[in-house]
Residue, then its C-alpha position, 0 to 999 in steps of 0.5 A: x927269420x923267424x922259426x915257423x910255428x902253430x898254436x894249440x888250445x890246450x885247456x884254457x891255455x895257448x900253447x906255441x909249438x915251434x918247428x912243428x914239422x921237424x922229424x923227431x922219430x926218424x924210424x916212423x917219420x913222427x914230427x915234433x907236432x905229433x909228439x905235442x898233439x900226442x901228449x894232449x890226446x892222452x892228457x887226462x891220463x898223463x896228468x893223473x900220473x904227474x899231477x903235483x909231482x916234481x918231474x925231471x925232464x929228458x929233452x931231445x930238442x933236435x929229435x931222438x938222433x941228437x944227444x939227451x938233455x937231462x933237466x932237473x931244474x926248470x928255467x926261470x924264464x917260463x910262463x907264469x902258469x907253469x909251476x915248480x916245486x923245491x926238491x932236495x937231492x942226495x947231496x943236500x943241494x936243492x933245485x926248482x923242478x917242474x911241478x905239473x898242474x895241467x895238461x898245458x904244462x905238459x904240452x909246453x915242455x914237449x915244445x921244449x923237446x921233452x920226450x920222456x917225463x920222470x916224476x918223483x914218487x912224491x907230491x909237491x905238498x910233501x916232498x919228504x914222504x913218498x906216496x908210491x912204491x915202485x917196482x922196476x922189473x928189468x930184464x937182463x941182456x938176452x932175457x925176453x918179455x915173457x920172462x918179464x911177464x911172469x915176473x910181473x905176476x909173481x910180484x902181483x901175487x905177493x902184492x895180493x897177499x899183502x892186500x896191496x894192489x899194483x898197477x902195471x904198465x910197460x916200461x916203453x922198453x924191454x921192461x915192466x913197472x908196477x906202481x902201488x899207492x901208499x900212505x905218505x907216512x914214511x920217508x925215502x929210506x923207509x920206502x926203499x926198505x919196503x921196496x927191498x922186502x918186496x923184492x926179496x919176497x918175489x925173488x924167494x918165489x922163483x930165484x931162477x927168474x928173478x933176482x935182487x942182485x945189485x951187481x950185474x955180474x951176479x944177475x945172470x939171465x934173470x929179471x932184475x928187481x931194481x929196488x933203488x928206484x925207491x930212493x931219493x931222486x931215483x925216477x922211472x918214466x911216467x904212465x903215457x910218457x913217450x920214450x926217446x927211441x926211433x919208433x916212439x914207444x909209449x909206457x902204457x898202462x895195461x890191465x892185468x889181463x891184458x898183460x897176459x898177451x901184451x907185446x910192448x911194440x904194439x904201444x906207440x905214439x900212434x897207436x896209444x891215442x886210439x887206445x885211450x880214446x876207446x878205454x880211457x885210462x885204465x889206471x884211473x883207480x890208482x888214487x882211490x885208496x893208499x895202502x900201508x907198508x908197515x908189514x913190508x917194513x916188519x919183514x925187512x926188520x926181521x931179515x938178517x940180510x939187512x941193507x943193500x947198496x945204494x946207487x954209486x952217486x949217493x953218499x955212504x948211507x947208514x947200514x949200507x953194506x960195502x959198496x964194491x962189486x963182489x969180484x973186486x972185493x974177492x981180489x982185494 
């Protein structure tokens, strides 16, 4: 017996939604149809965040209560209007990843069970030179959102002194992300170094609040700035992406004034469409101007501390310190 389905008109495309009544988010009873229709309702903003970026998919075809499928390669069998971009992983292997060019492609992937969209920090026209510097503020266990908020404003202050406006959004979980549009002139290693320099500058403002310590045993009750989110093949969830959690939270763009009293729990699959209809995309200006990272690179080059550890799945990188947690190094 054929699965039930509906068809949605998305721009010039017709997107088929199979099993539209399947419950995807049990806590609020939201269905697969609601997920797809959500992405269409915020399509302009979601497309701005994803346009022409190689994008990884986090799929839950049976809802958030099912095991996730992390997909970096698009299947060969797909509509001819769903495009791909070739990316190279740290291992040297390549893949044809989703390249989002229209809202219908987002809806098509949502029908495949994609809840989270994770774009690279590059465009398909130049996959070796990032055009986005990313700040991921990750509160450690027991650290509340007020601390994250304070860390975000510290980051904004540093960026403003550098003449680089940052665009802030909730992570859809407990943290905050800040994006800075940069000129695509530097490779992944250089952009990561700029991210390290920025993170250290923020840490210096309030080391009791913020940490750049890569090893969890050294972070304490602070907000960790994950500088490695600027490395190749490391992604953060996109603006307007739903998160695979029972109450369907959304990674929501904010203005800086909104962040002053924002509660991340207020932004979900059912509240964000009305917000978007009223305000539009509050990050609409993010692509208006791109900025240089030369000042940050100069700070990095002058910092005697040098590089920081890479994620464990990376090959040993030039200049990287020993990749072993401090307690084990002491034991050795």
